[in-house]
mmCIF file of the N, C-alpha and C atoms, coordinates in Angstrom:
data_MODEL
# 
_entry.id   MODEL 
# 
loop_
_atom_site.group_PDB 
_atom_site.id 
_atom_site.type_symbol 
_atom_site.label_atom_id 
_atom_site.label_alt_id 
_atom_site.label_comp_id 
_atom_site.label_asym_id 
_atom_site.label_entity_id 
_atom_site.label_seq_id 
_atom_site.pdbx_PDB_ins_code 
_atom_site.Cartn_x 
_atom_site.Cartn_y 
_atom_site.Cartn_z 
_atom_site.occupancy 
_atom_site.B_iso_or_equiv 
_atom_site.pdbx_formal_charge 
_atom_site.auth_seq_id 
_atom_site.auth_comp_id 
_atom_site.auth_asym_id 
_atom_site.auth_atom_id 
_atom_site.pdbx_PDB_model_num 
ATOM 1   N N  . MET A 1 1  ? 151.124 121.889 118.195 1.00 0.00 ? 1  MET A N  1 
ATOM 2   C CA . MET A 1 1  ? 152.538 121.963 117.905 1.00 0.00 ? 1  MET A CA 1 
ATOM 3   C C  . MET A 1 1  ? 152.858 120.952 116.806 1.00 0.00 ? 1  MET A C  1 
ATOM 4   N N  . LEU A 1 2  ? 153.651 121.337 115.854 1.00 0.00 ? 2  LEU A N  1 
ATOM 5   C CA . LEU A 1 2  ? 154.050 120.474 114.748 1.00 0.00 ? 2  LEU A CA 1 
ATOM 6   C C  . LEU A 1 2  ? 155.461 119.971 115.009 1.00 0.00 ? 2  LEU A C  1 
ATOM 7   N N  . ARG A 1 3  ? 155.625 118.648 115.007 1.00 0.00 ? 3  ARG A N  1 
ATOM 8   C CA . ARG A 1 3  ? 156.947 118.037 115.192 1.00 0.00 ? 3  ARG A CA 1 
ATOM 9   C C  . ARG A 1 3  ? 157.291 117.244 113.940 1.00 0.00 ? 3  ARG A C  1 
ATOM 10  N N  . HIS A 1 4  ? 158.564 117.114 113.654 1.00 0.00 ? 4  HIS A N  1 
ATOM 11  C CA . HIS A 1 4  ? 159.028 116.380 112.482 1.00 0.00 ? 4  HIS A CA 1 
ATOM 12  C C  . HIS A 1 4  ? 159.729 115.101 112.916 1.00 0.00 ? 4  HIS A C  1 
ATOM 13  N N  . PHE A 1 5  ? 159.398 113.992 112.260 1.00 0.00 ? 5  PHE A N  1 
ATOM 14  C CA . PHE A 1 5  ? 159.997 112.698 112.540 1.00 0.00 ? 5  PHE A CA 1 
ATOM 15  C C  . PHE A 1 5  ? 160.432 112.061 111.226 1.00 0.00 ? 5  PHE A C  1 
ATOM 16  N N  . THR A 1 6  ? 161.306 111.090 111.318 1.00 0.00 ? 6  THR A N  1 
ATOM 17  C CA . THR A 1 6  ? 161.713 110.325 110.152 1.00 0.00 ? 6  THR A CA 1 
ATOM 18  C C  . THR A 1 6  ? 161.048 108.965 110.212 1.00 0.00 ? 6  THR A C  1 
ATOM 19  N N  . LEU A 1 7  ? 160.301 108.632 109.164 1.00 0.00 ? 7  LEU A N  1 
ATOM 20  C CA . LEU A 1 7  ? 159.672 107.319 109.048 1.00 0.00 ? 7  LEU A CA 1 
ATOM 21  C C  . LEU A 1 7  ? 160.656 106.403 108.333 1.00 0.00 ? 7  LEU A C  1 
ATOM 22  N N  . GLU A 1 8  ? 161.049 105.351 108.993 1.00 0.00 ? 8  GLU A N  1 
ATOM 23  C CA . GLU A 1 8  ? 161.922 104.343 108.400 1.00 0.00 ? 8  GLU A CA 1 
ATOM 24  C C  . GLU A 1 8  ? 161.022 103.159 108.038 1.00 0.00 ? 8  GLU A C  1 
ATOM 25  N N  . TYR A 1 9  ? 161.016 102.750 106.773 1.00 0.00 ? 9  TYR A N  1 
ATOM 26  C CA . TYR A 1 9  ? 160.084 101.691 106.379 1.00 0.00 ? 9  TYR A CA 1 
ATOM 27  C C  . TYR A 1 9  ? 160.722 100.726 105.385 1.00 0.00 ? 9  TYR A C  1 
ATOM 28  N N  . TRP A 1 10 ? 160.098 99.557  105.280 1.00 0.00 ? 10 TRP A N  1 
ATOM 29  C CA . TRP A 1 10 ? 160.535 98.515  104.359 1.00 0.00 ? 10 TRP A CA 1 
ATOM 30  C C  . TRP A 1 10 ? 159.300 97.720  103.943 1.00 0.00 ? 10 TRP A C  1 
ATOM 31  N N  . ILE A 1 11 ? 159.459 96.884  102.941 1.00 0.00 ? 11 ILE A N  1 
ATOM 32  C CA . ILE A 1 11 ? 158.347 96.055  102.461 1.00 0.00 ? 11 ILE A CA 1 
ATOM 33  C C  . ILE A 1 11 ? 158.615 94.610  102.870 1.00 0.00 ? 11 ILE A C  1 
ATOM 34  N N  . ASP A 1 12 ? 157.626 94.004  103.533 1.00 0.00 ? 12 ASP A N  1 
ATOM 35  C CA . ASP A 1 12 ? 157.742 92.636  104.021 1.00 0.00 ? 12 ASP A CA 1 
ATOM 36  C C  . ASP A 1 12 ? 156.482 91.871  103.612 1.00 0.00 ? 12 ASP A C  1 
ATOM 37  N N  . ASP A 1 13 ? 156.643 90.892  102.744 1.00 0.00 ? 13 ASP A N  1 
ATOM 38  C CA . ASP A 1 13 ? 155.509 90.110  102.230 1.00 0.00 ? 13 ASP A CA 1 
ATOM 39  C C  . ASP A 1 13 ? 154.402 90.998  101.652 1.00 0.00 ? 13 ASP A C  1 
ATOM 40  N N  . GLY A 1 14 ? 154.796 92.051  100.945 1.00 0.00 ? 14 GLY A N  1 
ATOM 41  C CA . GLY A 1 14 ? 153.830 92.926  100.309 1.00 0.00 ? 14 GLY A CA 1 
ATOM 42  C C  . GLY A 1 14 ? 153.258 94.017  101.198 1.00 0.00 ? 14 GLY A C  1 
ATOM 43  N N  . TRP A 1 15 ? 153.628 94.037  102.474 1.00 0.00 ? 15 TRP A N  1 
ATOM 44  C CA . TRP A 1 15 ? 153.152 95.061  103.416 1.00 0.00 ? 15 TRP A CA 1 
ATOM 45  C C  . TRP A 1 15 ? 154.252 96.092  103.651 1.00 0.00 ? 15 TRP A C  1 
ATOM 46  N N  . TYR A 1 16 ? 153.852 97.344  103.779 1.00 0.00 ? 16 TYR A N  1 
ATOM 47  C CA . TYR A 1 16 ? 154.770 98.398  104.187 1.00 0.00 ? 16 TYR A CA 1 
ATOM 48  C C  . TYR A 1 16 ? 154.822 98.375  105.714 1.00 0.00 ? 16 TYR A C  1 
ATOM 49  N N  . VAL A 1 17 ? 156.021 98.187  106.242 1.00 0.00 ? 17 VAL A N  1 
ATOM 50  C CA . VAL A 1 17 ? 156.226 98.106  107.686 1.00 0.00 ? 17 VAL A CA 1 
ATOM 51  C C  . VAL A 1 17 ? 157.185 99.220  108.060 1.00 0.00 ? 17 VAL A C  1 
ATOM 52  N N  . GLY A 1 18 ? 156.921 99.903  109.170 1.00 0.00 ? 18 GLY A N  1 
ATOM 53  C CA . GLY A 1 18 ? 157.795 101.012 109.511 1.00 0.00 ? 18 GLY A CA 1 
ATOM 54  C C  . GLY A 1 18 ? 157.794 101.374 110.973 1.00 0.00 ? 18 GLY A C  1 
ATOM 55  N N  . ARG A 1 19 ? 158.708 102.283 111.289 1.00 0.00 ? 19 ARG A N  1 
ATOM 56  C CA . ARG A 1 19 ? 158.851 102.797 112.647 1.00 0.00 ? 19 ARG A CA 1 
ATOM 57  C C  . ARG A 1 19 ? 159.276 104.254 112.568 1.00 0.00 ? 19 ARG A C  1 
ATOM 58  N N  . LEU A 1 20 ? 159.017 104.971 113.647 1.00 0.00 ? 20 LEU A N  1 
ATOM 59  C CA . LEU A 1 20 ? 159.502 106.351 113.746 1.00 0.00 ? 20 LEU A CA 1 
ATOM 60  C C  . LEU A 1 20 ? 160.873 106.316 114.385 1.00 0.00 ? 20 LEU A C  1 
ATOM 61  N N  . LYS A 1 21 ? 161.871 106.781 113.664 1.00 0.00 ? 21 LYS A N  1 
ATOM 62  C CA . LYS A 1 21 ? 163.218 106.831 114.227 1.00 0.00 ? 21 LYS A CA 1 
ATOM 63  C C  . LYS A 1 21 ? 163.234 107.793 115.407 1.00 0.00 ? 21 LYS A C  1 
ATOM 64  N N  . GLY A 1 22 ? 163.875 107.369 116.470 1.00 0.00 ? 22 GLY A N  1 
ATOM 65  C CA . GLY A 1 22 ? 163.991 108.227 117.636 1.00 0.00 ? 22 GLY A CA 1 
ATOM 66  C C  . GLY A 1 22 ? 162.807 108.170 118.579 1.00 0.00 ? 22 GLY A C  1 
ATOM 67  N N  . VAL A 1 23 ? 161.792 107.369 118.254 1.00 0.00 ? 23 VAL A N  1 
ATOM 68  C CA . VAL A 1 23 ? 160.625 107.231 119.122 1.00 0.00 ? 23 VAL A CA 1 
ATOM 69  C C  . VAL A 1 23 ? 160.435 105.734 119.400 1.00 0.00 ? 23 VAL A C  1 
ATOM 70  N N  . PRO A 1 24 ? 161.033 105.226 120.469 1.00 0.00 ? 24 PRO A N  1 
ATOM 71  C CA . PRO A 1 24 ? 160.950 103.788 120.747 1.00 0.00 ? 24 PRO A CA 1 
ATOM 72  C C  . PRO A 1 24 ? 159.516 103.297 120.881 1.00 0.00 ? 24 PRO A C  1 
ATOM 73  N N  . GLY A 1 25 ? 159.238 102.153 120.291 1.00 0.00 ? 25 GLY A N  1 
ATOM 74  C CA . GLY A 1 25 ? 157.942 101.521 120.453 1.00 0.00 ? 25 GLY A CA 1 
ATOM 75  C C  . GLY A 1 25 ? 156.866 101.937 119.469 1.00 0.00 ? 25 GLY A C  1 
ATOM 76  N N  . VAL A 1 26 ? 157.171 102.851 118.546 1.00 0.00 ? 26 VAL A N  1 
ATOM 77  C CA . VAL A 1 26 ? 156.156 103.278 117.576 1.00 0.00 ? 26 VAL A CA 1 
ATOM 78  C C  . VAL A 1 26 ? 156.434 102.582 116.243 1.00 0.00 ? 26 VAL A C  1 
ATOM 79  N N  . PHE A 1 27 ? 155.729 101.470 116.040 1.00 0.00 ? 27 PHE A N  1 
ATOM 80  C CA . PHE A 1 27 ? 155.812 100.662 114.827 1.00 0.00 ? 27 PHE A CA 1 
ATOM 81  C C  . PHE A 1 27 ? 154.417 100.513 114.255 1.00 0.00 ? 27 PHE A C  1 
ATOM 82  N N  . SER A 1 28 ? 154.319 100.270 112.948 1.00 0.00 ? 28 SER A N  1 
ATOM 83  C CA . SER A 1 28 ? 153.031 99.952  112.353 1.00 0.00 ? 28 SER A CA 1 
ATOM 84  C C  . SER A 1 28 ? 153.257 99.353  110.984 1.00 0.00 ? 28 SER A C  1 
ATOM 85  N N  . GLN A 1 29 ? 152.144 99.090  110.283 1.00 0.00 ? 29 GLN A N  1 
ATOM 86  C CA . GLN A 1 29 ? 152.200 98.539  108.932 1.00 0.00 ? 29 GLN A CA 1 
ATOM 87  C C  . GLN A 1 29 ? 150.979 98.989  108.157 1.00 0.00 ? 29 GLN A C  1 
ATOM 88  N N  . GLY A 1 30 ? 151.026 98.802  106.849 1.00 0.00 ? 30 GLY A N  1 
ATOM 89  C CA . GLY A 1 30 ? 149.895 99.144  106.002 1.00 0.00 ? 30 GLY A CA 1 
ATOM 90  C C  . GLY A 1 30 ? 150.045 98.509  104.638 1.00 0.00 ? 30 GLY A C  1 
ATOM 91  N N  . GLU A 1 31 ? 148.941 98.359  103.933 1.00 0.00 ? 31 GLU A N  1 
ATOM 92  C CA . GLU A 1 31 ? 148.976 97.760  102.602 1.00 0.00 ? 31 GLU A CA 1 
ATOM 93  C C  . GLU A 1 31 ? 149.608 98.693  101.576 1.00 0.00 ? 31 GLU A C  1 
ATOM 94  N N  . THR A 1 32 ? 149.596 100.001 101.864 1.00 0.00 ? 32 THR A N  1 
ATOM 95  C CA . THR A 1 32 ? 150.229 101.007 101.006 1.00 0.00 ? 32 THR A CA 1 
ATOM 96  C C  . THR A 1 32 ? 151.071 101.921 101.891 1.00 0.00 ? 32 THR A C  1 
ATOM 97  N N  . LEU A 1 33 ? 151.934 102.688 101.252 1.00 0.00 ? 33 LEU A N  1 
ATOM 98  C CA . LEU A 1 33 ? 152.738 103.648 102.008 1.00 0.00 ? 33 LEU A CA 1 
ATOM 99  C C  . LEU A 1 33 ? 151.834 104.675 102.690 1.00 0.00 ? 33 LEU A C  1 
ATOM 100 N N  . GLU A 1 34 ? 150.798 105.102 102.008 1.00 0.00 ? 34 GLU A N  1 
ATOM 101 C CA . GLU A 1 34 ? 149.873 106.081 102.582 1.00 0.00 ? 34 GLU A CA 1 
ATOM 102 C C  . GLU A 1 34 ? 149.170 105.514 103.818 1.00 0.00 ? 34 GLU A C  1 
ATOM 103 N N  . LYS A 1 35 ? 148.774 104.231 103.753 1.00 0.00 ? 35 LYS A N  1 
ATOM 104 C CA . LYS A 1 35 ? 148.113 103.606 104.898 1.00 0.00 ? 35 LYS A CA 1 
ATOM 105 C C  . LYS A 1 35 ? 149.102 103.434 106.053 1.00 0.00 ? 35 LYS A C  1 
ATOM 106 N N  . LEU A 1 36 ? 150.355 103.104 105.744 1.00 0.00 ? 36 LEU A N  1 
ATOM 107 C CA . LEU A 1 36 ? 151.381 103.028 106.787 1.00 0.00 ? 36 LEU A CA 1 
ATOM 108 C C  . LEU A 1 36 ? 151.534 104.377 107.468 1.00 0.00 ? 36 LEU A C  1 
ATOM 109 N N  . GLU A 1 37 ? 151.588 105.454 106.701 1.00 0.00 ? 37 GLU A N  1 
ATOM 110 C CA . GLU A 1 37 ? 151.725 106.789 107.287 1.00 0.00 ? 37 GLU A CA 1 
ATOM 111 C C  . GLU A 1 37 ? 150.549 107.101 108.214 1.00 0.00 ? 37 GLU A C  1 
ATOM 112 N N  . GLU A 1 38 ? 149.358 106.758 107.788 1.00 0.00 ? 38 GLU A N  1 
ATOM 113 C CA . GLU A 1 38 ? 148.166 106.985 108.616 1.00 0.00 ? 38 GLU A CA 1 
ATOM 114 C C  . GLU A 1 38 ? 148.253 106.156 109.915 1.00 0.00 ? 38 GLU A C  1 
ATOM 115 N N  . ASN A 1 39 ? 148.624 104.886 109.769 1.00 0.00 ? 39 ASN A N  1 
ATOM 116 C CA . ASN A 1 39 ? 148.696 104.000 110.927 1.00 0.00 ? 39 ASN A CA 1 
ATOM 117 C C  . ASN A 1 39 ? 149.816 104.391 111.894 1.00 0.00 ? 39 ASN A C  1 
ATOM 118 N N  . ILE A 1 40 ? 150.946 104.855 111.365 1.00 0.00 ? 40 ILE A N  1 
ATOM 119 C CA . ILE A 1 40 ? 152.066 105.236 112.237 1.00 0.00 ? 40 ILE A CA 1 
ATOM 120 C C  . ILE A 1 40 ? 151.704 106.497 113.024 1.00 0.00 ? 40 ILE A C  1 
ATOM 121 N N  . LYS A 1 41 ? 150.944 107.402 112.418 1.00 0.00 ? 41 LYS A N  1 
ATOM 122 C CA . LYS A 1 41 ? 150.470 108.593 113.136 1.00 0.00 ? 41 LYS A CA 1 
ATOM 123 C C  . LYS A 1 41 ? 149.531 108.184 114.268 1.00 0.00 ? 41 LYS A C  1 
ATOM 124 N N  . ASP A 1 42 ? 148.634 107.240 113.986 1.00 0.00 ? 42 ASP A N  1 
ATOM 125 C CA . ASP A 1 42 ? 147.729 106.737 115.029 1.00 0.00 ? 42 ASP A CA 1 
ATOM 126 C C  . ASP A 1 42 ? 148.518 106.088 116.167 1.00 0.00 ? 42 ASP A C  1 
ATOM 127 N N  . ALA A 1 43 ? 149.521 105.271 115.808 1.00 0.00 ? 43 ALA A N  1 
ATOM 128 C CA . ALA A 1 43 ? 150.339 104.596 116.819 1.00 0.00 ? 43 ALA A CA 1 
ATOM 129 C C  . ALA A 1 43 ? 151.066 105.620 117.686 1.00 0.00 ? 43 ALA A C  1 
ATOM 130 N N  . TYR A 1 44 ? 151.591 106.674 117.064 1.00 0.00 ? 44 TYR A N  1 
ATOM 131 C CA . TYR A 1 44 ? 152.282 107.726 117.815 1.00 0.00 ? 44 TYR A CA 1 
ATOM 132 C C  . TYR A 1 44 ? 151.328 108.405 118.792 1.00 0.00 ? 44 TYR A C  1 
ATOM 133 N N  . HIS A 1 45 ? 150.138 108.765 118.324 1.00 0.00 ? 45 HIS A N  1 
ATOM 134 C CA . HIS A 1 45 ? 149.183 109.446 119.196 1.00 0.00 ? 45 HIS A CA 1 
ATOM 135 C C  . HIS A 1 45 ? 148.734 108.539 120.349 1.00 0.00 ? 45 HIS A C  1 
ATOM 136 N N  . LEU A 1 46 ? 148.551 107.254 120.077 1.00 0.00 ? 46 LEU A N  1 
ATOM 137 C CA . LEU A 1 46 ? 148.193 106.318 121.151 1.00 0.00 ? 46 LEU A CA 1 
ATOM 138 C C  . LEU A 1 46 ? 149.314 106.206 122.178 1.00 0.00 ? 46 LEU A C  1 
ATOM 139 N N  . MET A 1 47 ? 150.546 106.148 121.719 1.00 0.00 ? 47 MET A N  1 
ATOM 140 C CA . MET A 1 47 ? 151.694 106.049 122.624 1.00 0.00 ? 47 MET A CA 1 
ATOM 141 C C  . MET A 1 47 ? 151.784 107.296 123.500 1.00 0.00 ? 47 MET A C  1 
ATOM 142 N N  . MET A 1 48 ? 151.585 108.464 122.905 1.00 0.00 ? 48 MET A N  1 
ATOM 143 C CA . MET A 1 48 ? 151.677 109.707 123.666 1.00 0.00 ? 48 MET A CA 1 
ATOM 144 C C  . MET A 1 48 ? 150.527 109.824 124.661 1.00 0.00 ? 48 MET A C  1 
ATOM 145 N N  . ALA A 1 49 ? 149.345 109.336 124.306 1.00 0.00 ? 49 ALA A N  1 
ATOM 146 C CA . ALA A 1 49 ? 148.197 109.391 125.214 1.00 0.00 ? 49 ALA A CA 1 
ATOM 147 C C  . ALA A 1 49 ? 148.436 108.510 126.430 1.00 0.00 ? 49 ALA A C  1 
ATOM 148 N N  . GLU A 1 50 ? 149.081 107.356 126.232 1.00 0.00 ? 50 GLU A N  1 
ATOM 149 C CA . GLU A 1 50 ? 149.391 106.461 127.353 1.00 0.00 ? 50 GLU A CA 1 
ATOM 150 C C  . GLU A 1 50 ? 150.382 107.104 128.308 1.00 0.00 ? 50 GLU A C  1 
ATOM 151 N N  . GLU A 1 51 ? 151.369 107.823 127.769 1.00 0.00 ? 51 GLU A N  1 
ATOM 152 C CA . GLU A 1 51 ? 152.393 108.445 128.605 1.00 0.00 ? 51 GLU A CA 1 
ATOM 153 C C  . GLU A 1 51 ? 151.838 109.595 129.434 1.00 0.00 ? 51 GLU A C  1 
ATOM 154 N N  . GLU A 1 52 ? 150.784 110.237 128.966 1.00 0.00 ? 52 GLU A N  1 
ATOM 155 C CA . GLU A 1 52 ? 150.217 111.383 129.671 1.00 0.00 ? 52 GLU A CA 1 
ATOM 156 C C  . GLU A 1 52 ? 149.414 110.978 130.893 1.00 0.00 ? 52 GLU A C  1 
ATOM 157 N N  . GLN A 1 53 ? 148.888 109.757 130.914 1.00 0.00 ? 53 GLN A N  1 
ATOM 158 C CA . GLN A 1 53 ? 148.060 109.318 132.019 1.00 0.00 ? 53 GLN A CA 1 
ATOM 159 C C  . GLN A 1 53 ? 148.933 108.895 133.196 1.00 0.00 ? 53 GLN A C  1 
ATOM 160 N N  . PRO A 1 54 ? 148.561 109.303 134.411 1.00 0.00 ? 54 PRO A N  1 
ATOM 161 C CA . PRO A 1 54 ? 149.350 108.893 135.570 1.00 0.00 ? 54 PRO A CA 1 
ATOM 162 C C  . PRO A 1 54 ? 149.196 107.390 135.790 1.00 0.00 ? 54 PRO A C  1 
ATOM 163 N N  . PRO A 1 55 ? 150.284 106.738 136.214 1.00 0.00 ? 55 PRO A N  1 
ATOM 164 C CA . PRO A 1 55 ? 150.198 105.299 136.449 1.00 0.00 ? 55 PRO A CA 1 
ATOM 165 C C  . PRO A 1 55 ? 149.249 104.985 137.599 1.00 0.00 ? 55 PRO A C  1 
ATOM 166 N N  . SER A 1 56 ? 148.557 103.849 137.486 1.00 0.00 ? 56 SER A N  1 
ATOM 167 C CA . SER A 1 56 ? 147.602 103.468 138.524 1.00 0.00 ? 56 SER A CA 1 
ATOM 168 C C  . SER A 1 56 ? 148.295 102.914 139.762 1.00 0.00 ? 56 SER A C  1 
ATOM 169 N N  . SER A 1 57 ? 149.544 102.505 139.627 1.00 0.00 ? 57 SER A N  1 
ATOM 170 C CA . SER A 1 57 ? 150.314 102.043 140.773 1.00 0.00 ? 57 SER A CA 1 
ATOM 171 C C  . SER A 1 57 ? 151.743 102.554 140.638 1.00 0.00 ? 57 SER A C  1 
ATOM 172 N N  . GLU A 1 58 ? 152.503 102.416 141.677 1.00 0.00 ? 58 GLU A N  1 
ATOM 173 C CA . GLU A 1 58 ? 153.868 102.920 141.684 1.00 0.00 ? 58 GLU A CA 1 
ATOM 174 C C  . GLU A 1 58 ? 154.730 102.120 140.711 1.00 0.00 ? 58 GLU A C  1 
ATOM 175 N N  . ILE A 1 59 ? 155.434 102.814 139.836 1.00 0.00 ? 59 ILE A N  1 
ATOM 176 C CA . ILE A 1 59 ? 156.329 102.156 138.885 1.00 0.00 ? 59 ILE A CA 1 
ATOM 177 C C  . ILE A 1 59 ? 157.723 102.134 139.478 1.00 0.00 ? 59 ILE A C  1 
ATOM 178 N N  . ARG A 1 60 ? 158.345 100.974 139.421 1.00 0.00 ? 60 ARG A N  1 
ATOM 179 C CA . ARG A 1 60 ? 159.702 100.807 139.947 1.00 0.00 ? 60 ARG A CA 1 
ATOM 180 C C  . ARG A 1 60 ? 160.628 100.393 138.819 1.00 0.00 ? 60 ARG A C  1 
ATOM 181 N N  . THR A 1 61 ? 161.911 100.623 139.014 1.00 0.00 ? 61 THR A N  1 
ATOM 182 C CA . THR A 1 61 ? 162.900 100.201 138.035 1.00 0.00 ? 61 THR A CA 1 
ATOM 183 C C  . THR A 1 61 ? 163.992 99.407  138.719 1.00 0.00 ? 61 THR A C  1 
ATOM 184 N N  . LYS A 1 62 ? 164.666 98.588  137.940 1.00 0.00 ? 62 LYS A N  1 
ATOM 185 C CA . LYS A 1 62 ? 165.777 97.794  138.447 1.00 0.00 ? 62 LYS A CA 1 
ATOM 186 C C  . LYS A 1 62 ? 166.748 97.601  137.293 1.00 0.00 ? 62 LYS A C  1 
ATOM 187 N N  . GLU A 1 63 ? 168.017 97.856  137.562 1.00 0.00 ? 63 GLU A N  1 
ATOM 188 C CA . GLU A 1 63 ? 169.051 97.657  136.540 1.00 0.00 ? 63 GLU A CA 1 
ATOM 189 C C  . GLU A 1 63 ? 169.342 96.175  136.399 1.00 0.00 ? 63 GLU A C  1 
ATOM 190 N N  . LEU A 1 64 ? 169.457 95.725  135.146 1.00 0.00 ? 64 LEU A N  1 
ATOM 191 C CA . LEU A 1 64 ? 169.771 94.321  134.881 1.00 0.00 ? 64 LEU A CA 1 
ATOM 192 C C  . LEU A 1 64 ? 171.069 94.245  134.084 1.00 0.00 ? 64 LEU A C  1 
ATOM 193 N N  . LYS A 1 65 ? 171.848 93.214  134.346 1.00 0.00 ? 65 LYS A N  1 
ATOM 194 C CA . LYS A 1 65 ? 173.051 92.947  133.568 1.00 0.00 ? 65 LYS A CA 1 
ATOM 195 C C  . LYS A 1 65 ? 172.745 91.759  132.671 1.00 0.00 ? 65 LYS A C  1 
ATOM 196 N N  . LEU A 1 66 ? 172.954 91.953  131.353 1.00 0.00 ? 66 LEU A N  1 
ATOM 197 C CA . LEU A 1 66 ? 172.681 90.896  130.393 1.00 0.00 ? 66 LEU A CA 1 
ATOM 198 C C  . LEU A 1 66 ? 173.945 90.592  129.611 1.00 0.00 ? 66 LEU A C  1 
ATOM 199 N N  . GLU A 1 67 ? 174.240 89.331  129.466 1.00 0.00 ? 67 GLU A N  1 
ATOM 200 C CA . GLU A 1 67 ? 175.375 88.941  128.648 1.00 0.00 ? 67 GLU A CA 1 
ATOM 201 C C  . GLU A 1 67 ? 174.939 88.929  127.199 1.00 0.00 ? 67 GLU A C  1 
ATOM 202 N N  . VAL A 1 68 ? 175.686 89.599  126.352 1.00 0.00 ? 68 VAL A N  1 
ATOM 203 C CA . VAL A 1 68 ? 175.335 89.648  124.922 1.00 0.00 ? 68 VAL A CA 1 
ATOM 204 C C  . VAL A 1 68 ? 176.428 89.065  124.079 1.00 0.00 ? 68 VAL A C  1 
# 
């Protein structure tokens, strides 16, 4: 299946740094824009592979209130 994402990127100390908009936690960097694109695809696939595996223990959640 082919999905479309928006790569949001910037240059920081000569490195291309970016994230996939709408996909929390998928960040990467590269020495060139092409390398960033390659690395962000790898990061996305790694993130999706982790989500597919069943957790080894029960995952719990708790709501927190934070003052901002």
